[in-house]
TORTISE-931267 format. One line per field, with one value per atom (N, C-alpha, C): residue in three letters; x, y, z. Coordinates in nm, 3 decimals, padded with zeros to 5 digits. Example, Ala and Ser with C-alpha at 12.3 -4.5 7.8 and 13.67 -1.06 7.14 Angstrom:
2
res: ala, ala, ala, ser, ser, ser
c1: 01.319, 01.230, 01.320, 01.285, 01.367, 01.290
c2: -00.569, -00.450, -00.330, -00.225, -00.106, 00.003
c3: 00.780, 00.780, 00.780, 00.708, 00.714, 00.787
END
This chain:
85
res: met, met, met, ser, ser, ser, ile, ile, ile, gly, gly, gly, ser, ser, ser, gly, gly, gly, ile, ile, ile, thr, thr, thr, leu, leu, leu, phe, phe, phe, val, val, val, ile, ile, ile, gly, gly, gly, ala, ala, ala, ile, ile, ile, leu, leu, leu, ala, ala, ala, phe, phe, phe, ala, ala, ala, val, val, val, his, his, his, val, val, val, glu, glu, glu, val, val, val, asp, asp, asp, trp, trp, trp, ile, ile, ile, asp, asp, asp, leu, leu, leu, gln, gln, gln, phe, phe, phe, val, val, val, gly, gly, gly, tyr, tyr, tyr, leu, leu, leu, leu, leu, leu, met, met, met, gly, gly, gly, ala, ala, ala, gly, gly, gly, ala, ala, ala, leu, leu, leu, val, val, val, phe, phe, phe, leu, leu, leu, leu, leu, leu, gly, gly, gly, ile, ile, ile, ile, ile, ile, leu, leu, leu, leu, leu, leu, val, val, val, arg, arg, arg, arg, arg, arg, arg, arg, arg, arg, arg, arg, val, val, val, asn, asn, asn, thr, thr, thr, val, val, val, thr, thr, thr, arg, arg, arg, his, his, his, glu, glu, glu, val, val, val, asp, asp, asp, pro, pro, pro, ala, ala, ala, thr, thr, thr, gly, gly, gly, arg, arg, arg, asp, asp, asp, val, val, val, thr, thr, thr, arg, arg, arg, arg, arg, arg, thr, thr, thr, thr, thr, thr, ser, ser, ser, ser, ser, ser, asn, asn, asn, asp, asp, asp, ser, ser, ser, glu, glu, glu, ile, ile, ile
c1: -00.280, -00.349, -00.318, -00.313, -00.286, -00.143, -00.050, 00.088, 00.097, 00.034, 00.032, -00.040, -00.148, -00.221, -00.135, -00.062, 00.027, 00.137, 00.194, 00.299, 00.241, 00.121, 00.056, 00.027, -00.027, -00.053, 00.075, 00.179, 00.308, 00.363, 00.355, 00.408, 00.328, 00.195, 00.111, 00.139, 00.156, 00.189, 00.324, 00.422, 00.555, 00.550, 00.470, 00.456, 00.393, 00.287, 00.222, 00.313, 00.391, 00.473, 00.597, 00.658, 00.788, 00.790, 00.697, 00.707, 00.604, 00.492, 00.388, 00.406, 00.421, 00.438, 00.324, 00.202, 00.084, 00.023, -00.009, -00.073, -00.225, -00.288, -00.433, -00.476, -00.575, -00.615, -00.682, -00.759, -00.842, -00.778, -00.659, -00.594, -00.442, -00.370, -00.224, -00.182, -00.141, -00.107, 00.016, 00.108, 00.226, 00.185, 00.094, 00.046, -00.031, -00.114, -00.188, -00.091, 00.017, 00.119, 00.182, 00.220, 00.278, 00.176, 00.051, -00.054, -00.070, -00.071, -00.081, 00.042, 00.159, 00.280, 00.272, 00.224, 00.208, 00.105, -00.008, -00.111, -00.060, 00.015, 00.071, 00.169, 00.253, 00.347, 00.272, 00.167, 00.088, 00.018, -00.044, -00.112, -00.011, 00.106, 00.210, 00.252, 00.277, 00.319, 00.209, 00.085, -00.026, -00.040, -00.019, -00.023, 00.085, 00.205, 00.315, 00.281, 00.228, 00.195, 00.086, -00.017, -00.124, -00.075, 00.017, 00.072, 00.152, 00.228, 00.308, 00.215, 00.111, 00.017, -00.057, -00.091, -00.169, -00.090, 00.040, 00.122, 00.164, 00.125, 00.163, 00.086, 00.157, 00.097, 00.136, 00.040, 00.064, 00.059, 00.159, 00.164, 00.177, 00.088, 00.090, 00.116, 00.216, 00.250, 00.227, 00.152, 00.123, 00.171, 00.237, 00.282, 00.196, 00.126, 00.038, 00.063, 00.013, 00.019, -00.122, -00.137, -00.267, -00.299, -00.410, -00.440, -00.469, -00.518, -00.553, -00.430, -00.335, -00.218, -00.091, -00.085, 00.034, 00.141, 00.111, 00.208, 00.208, 00.324, 00.332, 00.266, 00.182, 00.111, 00.148, 00.185, 00.216, 00.106, 00.048, -00.057, -00.015, -00.029, 00.005, -00.120, -00.135, -00.245, -00.184, -00.218, -00.168, -00.285, -00.272, -00.377, -00.312, -00.382, -00.331, -00.423, -00.376, -00.450, -00.532, -00.578, -00.656, -00.790, -00.846, -00.976, -00.969, -00.851, -00.837, -00.831, -00.803, -00.785, -00.918
c2: 00.617, 00.628, 00.509, 00.391, 00.274, 00.271, 00.331, 00.336, 00.425, 00.539, 00.628, 00.568, 00.496, 00.430, 00.322, 00.248, 00.146, 00.203, 00.314, 00.379, 00.431, 00.489, 00.541, 00.430, 00.319, 00.206, 00.153, 00.146, 00.097, 00.189, 00.320, 00.416, 00.413, 00.409, 00.402, 00.273, 00.163, 00.037, 00.040, 00.103, 00.113, 00.198, 00.304, 00.387, 00.307, 00.232, 00.151, 00.040, -00.020, -00.135, -00.093, 00.019, 00.051, 00.173, 00.268, 00.394, 00.408, 00.340, 00.354, 00.245, 00.284, 00.189, 00.207, 00.183, 00.198, 00.059, 00.024, -00.105, -00.088, -00.162, -00.163, -00.307, -00.326, -00.461, -00.539, -00.473, -00.544, -00.559, -00.500, -00.514, -00.502, -00.574, -00.567, -00.471, -00.351, -00.249, -00.286, -00.361, -00.402, -00.499, -00.591, -00.683, -00.608, -00.512, -00.431, -00.354, -00.304, -00.235, -00.325, -00.446, -00.541, -00.578, -00.592, -00.624, -00.511, -00.387, -00.273, -00.261, -00.292, -00.288, -00.392, -00.512, -00.615, -00.576, -00.520, -00.477, -00.363, -00.271, -00.160, -00.207, -00.303, -00.357, -00.427, -00.501, -00.570, -00.470, -00.367, -00.266, -00.191, -00.162, -00.095, -00.180, -00.308, -00.397, -00.413, -00.426, -00.436, -00.308, -00.194, -00.067, -00.058, -00.105, -00.106, -00.199, -00.317, -00.413, -00.357, -00.297, -00.240, -00.121, -00.044, 00.069, 00.022, -00.085, -00.139, -00.197, -00.267, -00.324, -00.216, -00.107, -00.001, 00.073, 00.078, 00.157, 00.080, -00.043, -00.123, -00.074, -00.051, 00.005, -00.084, -00.108, -00.185, -00.090, -00.099, -00.016, -00.106, -00.083, -00.159, -00.060, -00.090, -00.004, -00.083, -00.022, -00.088, 00.001, -00.061, 00.009, -00.042, 00.051, 00.014, 00.110, 00.070, 00.155, 00.204, 00.336, 00.394, 00.364, 00.296, 00.260, 00.380, 00.488, 00.604, 00.681, 00.700, 00.783, 00.702, 00.580, 00.499, 00.530, 00.614, 00.649, 00.546, 00.538, 00.455, 00.528, 00.456, 00.514, 00.433, 00.505, 00.441, 00.475, 00.371, 00.392, 00.329, 00.407, 00.357, 00.356, 00.247, 00.234, 00.206, 00.287, 00.268, 00.241, 00.138, 00.105, 00.064, 00.095, 00.057, -00.050, -00.115, -00.224, -00.176, -00.051, 00.001, -00.071, -00.119, -00.183, -00.322, -00.383, -00.517, -00.516, -00.402, -00.397, -00.396
c3: 00.265, 00.391, 00.480, 00.425, 00.509, 00.559, 00.485, 00.532, 00.656, 00.652, 00.767, 00.886, 00.860, 00.969, 01.033, 00.952, 01.006, 01.093, 01.048, 01.128, 01.259, 01.252, 01.373, 01.472, 01.425, 01.513, 01.577, 01.497, 01.549, 01.657, 01.635, 01.732, 01.862, 01.850, 01.971, 02.047, 01.974, 02.038, 02.108, 02.045, 02.107, 02.234, 02.230, 02.350, 02.463, 02.430, 02.534, 02.585, 02.496, 02.536, 02.614, 02.578, 02.636, 02.727, 02.709, 02.783, 02.895, 02.884, 02.985, 03.089, 03.214, 03.324, 03.424, 03.378, 03.462, 03.480, 03.603, 03.631, 03.627, 03.539, 03.529, 03.553, 03.641, 03.679, 03.566, 03.484, 03.387, 03.250, 03.226, 03.096, 03.112, 03.030, 03.030, 02.918, 02.954, 02.855, 02.773, 02.828, 02.753, 02.640, 02.670, 02.567, 02.458, 02.498, 02.400, 02.312, 02.371, 02.291, 02.188, 02.230, 02.133, 02.025, 02.063, 01.966, 01.865, 01.912, 01.820, 01.731, 01.783, 01.699, 01.588, 01.620, 01.516, 01.412, 01.458, 01.364, 01.278, 01.336, 01.258, 01.152, 01.187, 01.088, 00.975, 01.008, 00.906, 00.814, 00.871, 00.789, 00.701, 00.754, 00.676, 00.556, 00.579, 00.469, 00.365, 00.409, 00.314, 00.232, 00.295, 00.222, 00.116, 00.148, 00.050, -00.066, -00.035, -00.141, -00.232, -00.176, -00.258, -00.339, -00.286, -00.359, -00.480, -00.464, -00.575, -00.682, -00.640, -00.737, -00.813, -00.747, -00.808, -00.914, -00.901, -00.993, -01.118, -01.133, -01.248, -01.372, -01.482, -01.603, -01.721, -01.807, -01.929, -02.049, -02.137, -02.256, -02.379, -02.476, -02.601, -02.714, -02.798, -02.912, -03.039, -03.131, -03.260, -03.374, -03.470, -03.590, -03.706, -03.770, -03.881, -03.998, -04.112, -04.231, -04.261, -04.270, -04.302, -04.448, -04.475, -04.614, -04.704, -04.648, -04.732, -04.774, -04.683, -04.715, -04.738, -04.689, -04.704, -04.600, -04.500, -04.397, -04.284, -04.218, -04.099, -03.983, -03.910, -03.796, -03.673, -03.567, -03.440, -03.340, -03.280, -03.181, -03.049, -02.943, -02.809, -02.723, -02.650, -02.555, -02.418, -02.320, -02.184, -02.092, -02.013, -01.917, -01.785, -01.676, -01.545, -01.486, -01.380, -01.319, -01.200, -01.197, -01.085, -01.071, -01.181, -01.174, -01.112, -01.102, -01.046, -00.894, -00.834, -00.689, -00.620
END
């Protein structure tokens, strides 16, 4: 969601900065466009960073011998870092 929001902010900012040529006395639309482009780029990068952190997975594999049967037992535990975000 944040990646799409960042792209949307960037596009709206680019439209205001480069395509709209309207003079408004109380606000500079070109500056607002550049501001939205910067905010969009920042939100996009933060979304990418959070997406990479969210996908990190830890896997632990243990090889043990079952005392009752004497067979080798392999146990895998997989956990993700979603709770840290």
